[in-house]
C-alpha positions, 0 to 999 in steps of 0.5 A, a space after each residue: 455464489 456471484 463473485 467479484 475479480 475486485 484488486 484495491 490496492 497497487 501502485 503506479 510509477 506516481 508513487 513507487 510502481 512501474 507501471 502507467 496507470 494506464 498499464 497498470 489498468 490493461 494488466 489488471 483487465 486481462 487478469 479479469 479485473 471488474 472493481 479496481 483501485 490505484 493506491 499510491 503512496 501518498 499521492 493522488 497524482 495518477 487517479 485522473 488517468 487511472 480512472 479514465 483507463 479503468 473506464 474506458 476498459 469497463 471496469 469500474 473503478 474506486 478511487 484511493 491511495 495509501 497513506 503513510 502513518 507512525 504509530 507506536 514507533 512504527 509506519 504502518 500504512 491507511 488506504 482510503 477509498 472511495 475517496 474525494 480525490 480532489 479534495 483540499 483537507 486530504 491534498 494538503 495532508 498528503 502533501 504535508 506527509 510526503 515533506 522531507 522524503 528527499 532528506 531522508 532518501 539522501 540520510 539513506 545514501 550516506 549510511 550505503 556509503 558509508 557500507 561502500 556503496 557509493 551514489 546510493 541516491 543517485 542512483 535511486 532517483 533513476 528509478 523515480 517518477 515522482 522524486 517527492 516521493 523517492 522510497 526504498 523501493 527506487 533505492 532497493 531497485 538501484 541495490 539490484 540493478 547495480 549488482 548489490 543484490 539479486 533481486 529485492 527480497 535481498 535488500 530488505 535481509 540485509 539493507 534498507 530496514 531497523 538494524 541494517 544500512 541504510 534504515 533512516 527512520 521518517 515521522 510521518 503522518 498521524 493515524 487520526 489525520 489519516 482516519 480524519 482525510 480519508 473519512 472528511 474526503 468521502 472514503 473508506 480507511 482501511 489498514 493495509 496488510 495487517 501482517 507485515 507489521 511486528 506489533 505485539 498482540 497487545 498493540 495490535 489489539 490497540 491499533 484495531 482499537 484506535 482505529 475503529 474508534 476514529 472511523 476505519 472501516 476496514 482490513 486486508 484480508 487477502 493482499 499479496 505478502 499474507 500467507 493462506 493462514 494469514 488469510 483465515 487469520 485476518 479474517 476472523 480478526 474482521 469477524 471479531 471487531 466488526 471490520 470491512 474486509 478488503 483484497 489487493 494484491 499491493 501490486 508495484 512490477 512484474 518482476 518484484 511483485 509476490 502477486 500480480 492484479 487480480 490474481 489472489 484468492 477469491 475474498 468472498 469464498 474464504 469467508 464464507 464458512 458454516 452459513 455465516 459470511 463476513 462482510 467485504 467491500 463492494 462497492 
């Protein structure tokens, strides 16, 4: 069976990654990726650069974005693949979704100040490539750089999450809007890293059903934050709901990320069992 090394989820300095779109393309190519997508959070500003860099290296490029959604009072991420990144409604929707991040960041900084961590907003800004997209990740890098925590895993165990200092909730896009923007821009909507969400089984069933009814097409099965057991779990979810299966490292940084570009288990091999092949995203 011919296998494809596709990585359809990663982030550049345009959102909360640390590498340029060009550096990410080079890294993906060096790791054997043949089909690649840059999916920055709520931002399309790196797409032209990523496409050119990928095509110059002989990789097939799939335009992408990762949209922040509030669903059942939690944040869910929806990846859009194969989008027209010049589509006006998508651009407008993402701008609206980004709006308010600066005020949220200042509120996070004020909470950290209460536990003795001073000037966190200014510190986080040192790591921001796009001020419109200041995020928890930038605060986490500041907390590591300033010696509060040894790494970002320790940060997210003790800060910036619900119930811990520095957490401030935010109302992101509506699921209906996010899927509609992606579909109207000619793309496929994919639920990102479903293993990260802390929903009950009934809530997950409702999420998957609503997503499918809205025209959502896929789910990430192999991704950087999933365990091998979760690969199997979400392969079954994809089969149950008729979703396409996707693979993406969710790479942000060479030192922070759990998986490098193009290095996760092969999706096709994982999903072939008893002569039944699960449909996967195959551009």
